[in-house]
N, C-alpha and C positions, 0 to 999 in steps of 0.2 A: 445888389442882390443880397437877399437875406437868406441865411441858412437855418433851416428848422431842424434842431437836434432831435426832437421827439419823433418826427416822421422818419428820419434816417434810422433811428434805433428800431422803430417798428418794422421797417423794411428789411433790416438785417435779421430780425427775429423770424420773419416769414421765410426768408431765404434759407436760414439755418434749419428751421423746422422742415421745409420742403426737402432739403438735402439729407436730413436725418431719416425722413420717411423713405426716400429713394435708396439710401444705404441699407436700411433694414430690409426692404423688399428685395434688393439685389442679393444680400447675403442669405436670405431665406430661399430664394429660387436657384441660386448657383449650384447647390448640391443636387438638385433635381435634374439639372441638365445632363448629367451622366446617365441617369435612368432613362430619360427620354431618348437619348442618342442610341441606347442599346435596345430600346423597344421593350423594356421590362422583361427581357428574356423571352418574349413571345414572337414567334414568326421569324426569328433570326436564324443563325446557323445552329442547327440542332445536332450536329455531329459530336461524337465523344472526343474530348480533348485528349490526344495521345501524347502530348508533350510532357506531361507530368507522370513520372514513374516513381513508385515507392518501393522500398525494400520489403522483404517478407518479415513477418513478425517472428522473432526468435522463440524457440521452444523454451518453456520454463523447465528448470531442472526438476527431476522427479521429487515430489513432495515426500518427505520422510514420514513413515508411520509412527504412531505413538510408541509402538514396541521398539523401534529403532532408537528413538529419543531416550526412552527409559534404559535400554541396553547401554547406550553411550554414557548416560549419567551414572549408572551403577559401575561401569568399568572404570570411570575416573574417580570414584569414591576413595577417600583416604581411609583404608581399613585399619591403619595403625592407631587411629583416634578412638577406636572402639566400634562396637556394632550398632549402637544407637546413632542415627544420623539425622540431619535436617537438610536435605538436598532438594531444592526446588527445581522443577523442570517445566518447560513450556514447548509446545509444538505450535509454532506460529501458522503452519499450514492448515491445521485442523481446529485451532483455537482451544485445544485441550491443555490443561495444566495439572500439576500434581506435586507431591512432595514424597521423596523417598525417606522413610523413617527408620529403616533397619537394613544393614548390609552385613552379612556374615560370610567370612571366607573359609573355604575348606580346600586344603591342598593334598594331592595324592602324588604318587610317583609320576603319573602320566599327564595329569591335568590340574588346573586350578578352577574352582567353581565359587560363585558368589550367589548366595540366596538373599532375597530382598523382599521388603514390604513397601508398597507405594500406594498413595492415594491417587485417584484420577478424577478430575473435575471436568466434565464435558457437558454437551447439550443434553445428554441422556440422564444426567444427574451426577452424584458423587458416589464413588465406590472405592473399595480397598482391594488390592491385588497382592498375591504372593507369587514370586517367580524365582527363576534360577538362570544364570548365564554361566558359560564355561568357555575355557580355551585350553589348548594343549600347552605344555610347558614351552615348546618351541614356537608355538603360534603367536601371532601378534593381534589377531582379531578375536573379539568375544562373540559368541553365538548364543542366542536366546534358546534355552532348552525348554523352558515352560513358563507360562504365566496364566494364573487362574484367579478369577474373582472369588473373594472370600465372602461367605454367607452374609 
């Protein structure tokens, strides 16, 4: 009996090609079997799934106003350095920024006040403001007394 090597190799190539094609077809159609068994979501169970329960969305803390941010920045200013300042501030809630360029402190028997000048860069444009914050000598919180846009 004579063994033909060329025929044997050709037969193996065909078998390998046929197997490769079947493997590719099988791997392409396997993911679709899940879609077919569920009916593509049509005509199946249309009830609302009550098993999944989510928590409520927490309330965001109150956004601070620009005036509150400015009051905080002026109250933390180091007035011993002098009245000319360069204190940047940013309100991430509103997107407004500015720089406090002047802080002057006046003390009386009953209260401490700070006058300030700040720039304010917002969506409305750039403006300069003059304002005043005060607190009593015994008080720990500063209150905004006035803030006005300068001409």
